[in-house]
N, C-alpha and C positions, 0 to 999 in steps of 0.2 A: 518361588511358590511360598505364599503366606505361611507364617509361623502357625503351628499348632498349639494352641493354649489351653486344651482340655475341655473347651466348650463344645457343646454339639453344634452341628451344621445349621440347626434351627436357631440356636442361641446366637451364633454369629450372624445369620441372615437378619435376625430382629434387631441387632446392634448396628446394621448397616455395615458390617465389615465382610470381607471376601469369604465366601462359602462355596461348597459344591452342591448344586441341587440334586445330584444322584445319590440321594441319601433316603434310607428306609423311612424315617420319621416323616421328611418332607413329602416322599411319594405317597404315604398313606394319607396326609392331609390334602394333597392334591387329588387323589381319587376320590376322597369324600367331597370335595368341592365339585368335581366332575359329576358325581351321582345326582347331587343336589341341582346343579345347572342343568343337566340332561332332563330332570324331572320338571324344574321350572320351564325350560324351553319348550317342553311337550305339553304342558298344561293348557286346557283350552282357554281362550279369551272370556268364555261365559263362566269360568270358575275363578273370579278374583280372589275369593277366600283362600283358596289352595295356593294361588300364585303368592299371595301375601305371606302365607305361613311358610312356604319355602324360602323366600327371601329372607324372612326373619331368621330362619334357621341358618341360612348360608352366609349372610352378611355380619360384619361386626356390629351395625346399628342401621336402621332405616326408619326415617322420620314419619310422622303422621300426614297422610295425603300424598306421599310420594309414590310415583308410578315409574316401574321400568318395563318397557316393551321387549319381549324376547325377539331375537336371541341375545343372551347376556354371556359374555365370556370372562372369566377370572382365573386367576392362579390358586388363590386359597379361599377368597371371600371373606374371611374373618378380619382382614385388614382394610376392608372397605367400609367406610362410614358415611352415609348420606344424611343429610338433614331433612327437614320437613317441606312438604309442598313442591319439591322437585320432580323434575320430569327428564327421563333418558328415553329417547327414540330408539327404534330398531337398531341392533348391532353394537351396542356399547361394549368395547373391549377394555377391561380394567385389571391390568396385570399388577395385582397388589401384593408383589413380593415385599416392599415397603408400605407403610400406610398410605392410603388414599383418603382424604377428607374432603368431602364435598358439602358445602353448606346448604342453607335453606334457600328456597325459591330459585334454584339453578335450572337452567334449560339446557339440555344436551341434545344436539342434533344426532341424526343417524350416523352410524359408522364412525363415531368419535372413538379415538384410541388414548388411553391414560397409561403410560409406560414407565413403571418404576424401575425395572431391571437395568443393569448396565453390564458390560462385559469388558474385560481388559484389552487394551490396544496391542500389548505384548502377545505376540502369537503363541509362544510357549505356555503361558498362564492360560489362554483361551484354549489351547488344545487340551490343556489338563482339566478343563470344565470349571475353572474358577469363575465366579460372577459376584455381583454385589447389587445393591439397590439404593435409591434415594426417594424420599417420600415426595408426593404431590398433594398440594392443598389448593382447593377451589372455594374462593369465598363466596358470601351470599349473594344472590341475585346475578350471577354470572351467566352469559349465554355463549356456549360454545357451538359454533356452527357446524354443519354437517360435515363429516370427514376430517375434522381438526384433529391434530395429533399433539399432545402434551407429554414432554419427555421428563426423564427422572429428575428430582431435585426441584421442580418448578413450583412457584406460588403464584396464583392469579388473584388479585384484589378484587374486592366486592364492586358489583355493577359493571365490570368489564365484559365487553363483547369481543370475542375471538371469531374472525371470519371464516366462513367455510374453506376448508381445505388449508388452513394456516398450520404451520409446525411451530410450536411454542418451545424455544430452547432455553429461555431463561424467564426469570420473573417479570410479571407485568404488573403495574400499579393499579390501584383502583380507579374507577370512572374513565376508562379509555376504550377506544376501539383500535384493535390490533389485526393486521392481516399480512398474509405472505409467508415465504419460507426462505429463511426463518421470519417469524412474526416480528413485525416492527409497529410501534404506536403511529397512528396517522391522525388521530384527533383525541380531544378530551370530551367527556360527556359532562354536561350540566345536568345534575339531577333535577328532574321536574321539567326538563326541557322536552319540547315536541319533537316528533320525527321518528323514523325507524332506520335501522342500520341496513 
């Protein structure tokens, strides 16, 4: 079992150290996020002002001109930061136990999952409910295809395209196309070049 050093479980979580999620402070923050998520997901499409207000309250930051289509699922919301002019289609799951940073002009297909939590391989630690998390960073102008999964600790460089259904287990450089499970780079993108992925 990880040593107790006097820090709260939230402090341990934010530092990226093992923590137990079944904690009163974390539970309250999670309930707050659920309340705001439920309100956002139930707000009519014809009320964009209210949707924007709820996202501004829920998320750590949301840039000008960014749109997220419900349903949206987060753990806390406050650790998710999205830049300007980005778009997330239906069904984004962003488990923001650790920070998730999404750049400007990012396109996110339907049912994409951004998963920062990790769990111990050791069965006794897992049974004792210890977990941790690692941040995810998505660079400017990235396109994540529908159903893509990005795992904890991954950084994706600017302009990169991740194919539909890919599972990104390690960092991807800028200006590439990556597909498969685990995702692998299949070609380089020449900025300004013609064509679609």
